[in-house]
C-alpha positions, 0 to 999 in steps of 0.5 A: 287046204290053205286059206287066209287066216287073219288073227291077232297072231297073223294080222296080215292074213298070210296064207296058212294051213287051217286045222281040221277044227278051224276048217269044220267051223268055217264050213259050219259058219257058212252053212249057218249063214245060208240057212239064215238067209233062206229063212229070211227070204221065206219070211219075206215071201210069206209076208208078201203072200199074206199082204196080197191075200188080205188085200184080196179078202177086203176087195171080196168084201166089197171095198174098192181098192182106194178104200183098201189102200186107205185102211192098209195105209198104202 
């Protein structure tokens, strides 16, 4: 398959055939990027859930939302 290959030997990015190893590496790099992005999204979602749960627990203890906001810095 022909793809752009920009290297010091091919600085203009002329379409060239990639070797099987280069194609495999490109595929692996794409997969690694997707996994990393999904992991970041999962961490962000967990933080949001933890924040909501913590807020609710403070409210359940009898604090007002204003008090919770003062404690949590919101």
